[in-house]
C-alpha positions in Angstrom: -12.2 -9.9 -5.9 -11.8 -10.9 -1.8 -10.8 -8.6 0.2 -7.5 -10.1 1.9 -7.4 -10.0 5.7 -4.1 -11.2 7.3 -4.2 -12.7 11.1 -0.9 -12.0 13.5 -2.0 -14.7 16.1 0.7 -16.3 17.9 -1.9 -19.0 19.6 -2.6 -21.6 16.6 -6.2 -22.0 18.2 -7.5 -19.2 18.6 -6.2 -18.3 15.1 -7.3 -20.9 13.4 -11.0 -20.5 14.6 -11.0 -16.4 14.4 -9.6 -17.4 10.5 -12.7 -20.0 9.9 -14.8 -17.2 10.9 -13.7 -14.8 9.0 -13.3 -17.0 5.7 -17.2 -17.7 6.2 -17.7 -13.8 5.3 -16.4 -14.4 2.2 -13.1 -13.2 2.6 -9.5 -14.3 1.8 -7.4 -15.1 4.8 -3.7 -15.0 5.8 -2.3 -16.1 8.9 0.9 -15.8 10.5 2.5 -16.3 14.3 4.8 -13.4 14.5 5.3 -10.0 13.8 8.2 -10.5 11.3 6.1 -13.1 9.2 3.1 -11.2 9.0 5.4 -8.3 7.6 6.6 -10.5 5.5 3.0 -10.8 3.9 2.5 -7.2 3.9 5.6 -7.1 1.1 4.0 -10.0 -1.4 0.1 -9.5 -0.6 -2.3 -7.1 -1.6 -3.6 -6.7 2.2 -6.4 -4.7 3.0 -6.9 -5.5 7.4 -4.5 -6.8 9.7 -6.0 -8.2 13.2 -2.8 -8.1 15.3 -2.8 -9.9 19.1 -0.9 -7.4 21.3 0.6 -10.2 22.9 3.4 -11.4 20.4 6.9 -13.4 20.7 8.8 -10.8 18.8 7.0 -7.6 18.8 4.1 -5.6 21.1 1.0 -5.3 18.6 0.4 -1.9 19.8 3.8 -0.7 18.1 2.9 -3.1 15.4 0.2 -0.6 14.4 2.4 1.9 13.9 5.0 0.2 11.8 2.5 -1.2 9.3 0.5 2.4 9.3 4.3 4.4 8.3 5.1 1.8 5.4 1.8 1.1 4.5 -1.1 3.8 4.9 -4.0 2.6 3.6 -4.0 -0.9 5.6 -6.2 -1.3 8.0 -5.3 -2.5 11.8 -7.4 -4.0 14.5 -5.4 -4.9 17.8 -6.9 -7.8 19.6 -5.9 -8.3 23.4 -7.0 -10.9 26.3 -5.6 -8.2 28.7 -6.5 -5.1 27.7 -5.5 -1.5 29.4 -7.1 1.7 29.0 -3.2 2.6 28.2 -2.9 0.3 25.3 -6.1 1.0 24.0 -5.1 5.2 23.9 -2.0 4.4 22.6 -3.3 1.8 19.6 -5.3 4.2 18.3 -3.1 6.9 18.7 -0.5 4.6 16.6 -3.3 4.5 13.7 -5.5 1.3 14.8 -8.8 1.1 13.6 -10.2 -0.3 16.8 -8.7 -2.3 19.7 -10.6 -5.2 20.7 -10.8 -7.7 23.6 -10.4 -11.4 22.8 -14.0 -13.0 24.1 -15.8 -10.3 25.5 -16.0 -8.6 21.7 -16.6 -11.7 19.8 -19.7 -10.4 18.3 -18.2 -7.2 17.4 -15.2 -8.5 15.3 -17.3 -9.4 12.2 -19.1 -5.9 11.9 -15.8 -4.3 13.0 -13.8 -6.2 10.2 -16.5 -5.2 7.4 -16.1 -1.7 8.6 -12.1 -1.7 8.5 -12.1 -3.3 5.0 -14.6 -0.7 3.7 -12.4 1.8 4.9 -9.2 0.6 3.9 -11.1 -0.2 -0.1 -11.7 3.2 -0.5 -9.0 4.5 0.6 -7.3 1.9 -1.6 -9.5 3.5 -5.1 -8.5 7.0 -4.0 -4.8 6.0 -4.0 -5.2 4.5 -7.5 -7.2 7.5 -8.5 -4.6 10.0 -7.7 -1.6 7.8 -9.3 -4.0 7.7 -12.3 -4.5 11.5 -12.2 -1.0 12.6 -11.4 0.2 10.2 -14.8 -2.4 11.1 -16.6 -2.0 14.9 -16.0 1.8 15.6 -15.9 3.5 18.1 -18.7 4.7 15.2 -20.3 0.9 14.2 -21.3 0.7 18.0 -23.1 1.1 17.6 -26.7 3.0 20.1 -28.5 6.3 20.9 -29.6 5.7 24.6 -31.1 7.7 27.1 -29.1 4.4 28.5 -27.5 3.6 25.2 -26.2 7.0 24.5 -25.1 7.6 27.7 -23.4 4.2 28.3 -21.7 4.8 24.5 -20.4 8.4 25.7 -19.2 6.6 28.6 -17.2 4.2 26.3 -15.4 6.8 24.0 -14.3 8.0 26.8 -12.5 5.6 27.8 -10.9 3.9 24.6 -10.1 5.7 23.8 -7.0 5.0 26.9 -5.4 1.5 27.9 -4.2 0.8 30.8 -5.9 -1.8 31.4 -7.6 -2.2 31.0 -11.6 -4.0 32.9 -13.9 -4.7 30.7 -17.5 -5.5 33.5 -20.2 -6.8 32.0 -23.7 -9.9 31.1 -25.8 -11.9 28.4 -25.2 -10.4 24.8 -25.8 -6.8 25.7 -25.7 -6.5 23.7 -22.5 -6.9 25.8 -19.8 -7.7 23.1 -17.6 -5.6 20.0 -18.6 -3.1 22.8 -17.7 -4.1 23.3 -14.7 -4.2 19.7 -13.9 -0.8 19.4 -14.8 0.5 21.7 -12.3 -1.7 20.6 -9.3 -0.3 17.1 -10.8 3.4 18.4 -10.4 2.8 20.4 -7.1 3.1 18.9 -3.5 -0.6 19.5 -3.2 -1.0 16.8 -6.1 -1.9 14.1 -3.1 -4.8 16.7 -2.1 -8.0 17.0 -3.8 -7.9 18.7 -7.7 -11.8 20.4 -7.9 -12.5 22.5 -11.0 -15.7 24.6 -11.2 -17.3 26.3 -14.6 -17.9 29.9 -12.8 -20.6 30.3 -15.5 -22.1 27.3 -15.1 -24.2 28.4 -11.8 -26.0 31.3 -10.8 -24.6 33.5 -8.8 -26.4 33.0 -5.5 -26.2 29.0 -6.5 -22.3 29.8 -7.2 -21.7 31.4 -3.8 -23.3 28.4 -2.1 -21.3 25.9 -4.9 -18.3 27.9 -3.5 -18.4 28.4 0.4 -20.9 26.1 1.4 -24.0 27.4 3.3 -25.6 26.6 6.9 -29.1 25.2 7.4 -32.0 27.8 7.1 -29.7 30.4 5.0 -32.1 30.4 2.3 -35.2 28.7 1.0 -34.5 24.8 0.4 -31.4 25.0 2.5 -32.1 21.8 4.9 -28.9 21.0 6.1 -25.6 22.6 6.5 -23.3 22.2 3.1 -19.8 21.9 2.2 -18.5 24.2 0.1 -16.2 23.4 -2.9 -13.0 25.5 -0.9 -13.6 23.2 2.1 -13.6 20.0 0.0 -10.5 21.3 -1.5 -8.8 21.8 1.7 -5.0 21.3 1.3 -5.5 20.9 -2.6 -5.9 23.1 -5.7 -9.5 25.2 -6.5 -9.7 25.7 -10.4 -12.1 28.5 -11.2 -12.9 28.2 -14.9 -14.2 31.6 -16.4 -13.6 33.2 -13.9 -14.4 36.3 -15.5 -18.5 35.7 -15.0 -18.1 35.8 -11.1 -20.2 38.7 -10.1 -18.4 41.7 -7.7 -19.7 39.9 -4.7 -18.4 36.8 -5.2 -15.3 38.7 -6.3 -14.8 40.5 -2.5 -15.6 37.1 -1.1 -12.8 35.3 -2.9 -10.3 38.2 -2.7 -10.5 37.8 1.3 -10.0 33.9 1.1 -6.9 34.8 -1.0 -5.3 37.0 1.2 -5.9 35.4 4.3 -7.4 31.9 3.8 -10.9 32.5 6.0 -14.1 32.8 4.6 -17.8 32.3 5.5 -20.5 29.9 5.1 -23.7 31.4 3.5 -25.9 32.2 6.5 -22.5 31.6 9.1 -21.2 34.1 11.2 -18.2 32.2 12.1 -15.0 32.2 9.9 -13.3 29.1 8.4 -10.3 28.9 7.7 -8.9 26.6 5.0 -5.3 26.0 2.7 -6.5 26.2 -0.6 -4.5 26.9 -4.2 -6.3 29.1 -6.5 -5.9 28.6 -10.3 -7.8 30.7 -12.4 -9.0 31.0 -16.2 -10.7 32.9 -18.5 -11.2 33.6 -22.2 -11.7 37.1 -21.4 -9.8 40.1 -21.6 -9.7 40.3 -17.5 -7.0 43.4 -17.6 -9.6 45.4 -19.9 -12.3 44.1 -17.7 -10.3 45.5 -14.6 -10.1 49.3 -16.0 -13.9 49.1 -16.8 -14.6 48.2 -13.3 -16.6 45.1 -14.5 -13.8 42.9 -12.6 -12.1 43.8 -9.0 -8.8 45.6 -9.6 -7.6 44.1 -6.7 -9.0 40.6 -7.3 -7.5 41.0 -10.9 -3.9 41.9 -9.5 -4.2 39.1 -6.9 -5.2 36.7 -9.3 -2.4 37.8 -12.0 0.7 37.4 -9.8 1.9 34.7 -12.5 -0.2 34.8 -15.7 -0.2 32.1 -18.7 -1.3 32.8 -21.6 -2.6 29.5 -23.8 -2.4 30.7 -27.7 -5.0 29.2 -30.1 -4.5 27.0 -32.1 -4.2 28.9 -35.4 -1.0 30.5 -33.8 0.8 27.0 -33.3 -0.5 25.1 -36.4 2.7 23.0 -36.5 1.2 21.2 -33.1 -1.9 20.0 -35.6 -0.7 17.0 -36.7 0.7 15.5 -33.4 -2.3 16.2 -31.9 -4.6 14.9 -34.6 -2.5 12.0 -34.7 -3.0 11.3 -30.6 -6.7 11.9 -30.9 -6.7 9.4 -33.9 -5.3 6.7 -31.3 -7.3 7.8 -28.3 -10.5 7.2 -30.5 -9.4 4.2 -32.6 -9.1 2.5 -28.9 -12.0 3.9 -27.8 -14.6 2.9 -30.6 -12.6 -0.7 -31.4 -11.6 1.1 -34.9 -8.6 0.1 -37.0 -8.5 3.3 -38.1 -4.2 3.7 -38.7 -3.4 7.2 -40.8 -4.6 10.4 -42.1 -4.1 11.0 -45.8 -2.5 14.1 -47.1 -5.4 15.8 -48.1 -7.1 15.5 -44.7 -4.1 16.7 -42.9 -4.1 19.8 -45.5 -7.6 20.4 -44.5 -6.9 20.8 -40.9 -3.7 23.1 -41.2 -6.3 25.4 -43.4 -9.0 25.7 -40.9 -9.2 28.6 -39.1 -10.4 26.6 -35.7 -12.8 28.8 -33.8 -13.3 26.0 -30.9 -9.4 25.4 -30.6 -7.8 21.6 -29.5 -11.6 20.6 -27.9 -12.7 21.7 -31.6 -9.6 19.3 -33.0 -10.6 16.5 -31.1 -14.3 16.3 -31.9 -13.1 16.5 -35.3 -11.3 13.4 -34.9 -13.8 11.5 -33.0 -16.4 12.1 -35.6 -14.2 11.3 -38.8 -13.1 7.7 -36.8 -16.6 6.9 -35.9 -17.8 7.2 -39.7 -14.4 6.0 -41.3 -14.9 2.8 -43.8 -11.0 1.9 -44.4 -8.0 2.2 -42.0 -7.3 5.9 -43.5 -9.1 9.3 -42.1 -9.9 11.3 -45.7 -11.0 14.7 -46.4 -14.7 13.2 -47.5 -15.2 12.4 -44.0 -14.8 16.4 -42.8 -17.7 18.1 -42.9 -18.5 21.2 -45.5 -17.9 24.3 -43.5 -13.9 23.5 -43.2 -13.5 24.0 -47.0 -15.1 27.6 -46.1 -12.0 28.3 -44.1 -9.2 26.9 -46.5 -7.8 29.3 -49.0 -7.4 27.6 -52.8 -4.4 26.7 -53.7 -4.8 25.2 -57.0 -0.9 24.7 -57.7 -0.4 22.1 -55.1 -1.3 18.7 -54.2 -4.5 20.3 -52.2 -7.1 21.4 -54.9 -10.0 22.3 -52.9 -12.3 23.3 -55.5 -11.6 19.5 -56.2 -12.6 18.1 -52.9 -15.5 20.8 -52.5 -17.3 19.2 -55.4 -16.7 15.8 -54.1 -18.5 16.7 -51.3 -21.1 17.9 -53.2 -21.4 14.5 -55.1 -22.0 12.9 -52.1 -24.2 15.0 -50.5 -26.1 14.2 -54.1 -25.8 10.8 -53.5 -26.7 10.3 -50.5 -30.0 12.4 -51.0 -30.8 10.9 -54.2 -30.6 13.9 -56.2 -32.5 16.0 -53.9 -31.6 19.2 -53.4 -33.1 20.6 -50.3 -32.0 17.8 -48.7 -28.1 17.6 -50.2 -28.4 21.6 -48.8 -28.9 20.4 -45.7 -26.5 17.2 -45.6 -23.8 20.2 -46.6 -25.0 22.8 -44.2 -25.7 25.1 -46.9 -28.4 27.4 -48.6 -30.0 25.5 -51.0 -29.0 28.8 -53.6 -25.8 28.7 -52.5 -25.8 24.4 -53.6 -27.1 25.4 -57.0 -24.6 28.3 -57.9 -21.4 25.7 -56.9 -23.1 22.7 -59.0 -23.1 25.4 -61.8 -19.4 26.3 -61.1 -18.3 23.1 -60.6 -20.5 21.8 -63.6 -22.1 18.9 -62.3 
């Protein structure tokens, strides 16, 4: 898609010449003869760069820069003048102009400057678009669940979102801690700034130190140049520290300092730097017990736990399983272009009997797999892996006869393996002796 350039110039001859030069570079060009008509274009067109004369019949081009930047921060403005002055050029740059150039003297510079301005504007446009998508996707309205456990947590998270208070999210793996962290950020006053997530268990302690705080060249083997850390990258925004219980005591001390006064040092640097970063931390550990046993700094624990939210495991709010499963069904049906529309009764009952040790993440993966291998428009019990049945209790008095479903799995596996019991046991994920016993029990 061609980027659009708006030329605001009351001299038709010069404006037409400049327009042809820029169009030859592949840009779409609009022309206006006054500030008023130029601003009208900006209301209706997706303009990335404005080139404005300083002397306009109805405005000063330097002042026009400020008006444009106030209304459309992502648009870059270049001032052109036949009679330049240092005072005007300084004011133009202070007002947010991308550059201030002389007609005639700087003709060779126009195209390179326009190219750079378009590149910057396009990048800012993409960043703004990403922020809008992120804010939309991660609002609290997008957290699924109607159970008291979830609605109460959403209410708590909404209250803390508009503050700068540190938040500690506790819960098992897969309970949605990062989703809550992103929603808190998206609803906060920092939503226009970065949200950066790091899993503390994914790095060695030395590497995590460098990732979080950055380093200076030569501070350790392989540090060939200075590197910004995630605290610098997240300045003004939010840093999500997942699995913080895995952080060692030395790093905990460094983190405590940042939480207390906003200062830190890059690795190998004696100069302290200051940032404004909100911390949201998460762990699946009992951090209070870790602190009591001196496995985690008590002072850091109490600093992190100013506002704690406990996210329940899925087995404790099973009334949300159908809501979540239906959402994932629609998501993956669209993603893999399959016309799978619903789940049958047996399928849902087995989901409700499962222990969900992997919580919402496990449910998501189960639905994705079922959608991929489904043959019709309905998810049925035979699409679930065999180990789901081991978690479900027998309920022979209801429409859910788990023994019947288990025997269906075995028949299907025996059919796929052409009667080879070793291969069938592999497909089912059970031992060969267990398969022989179940064949005998079900008289297959």
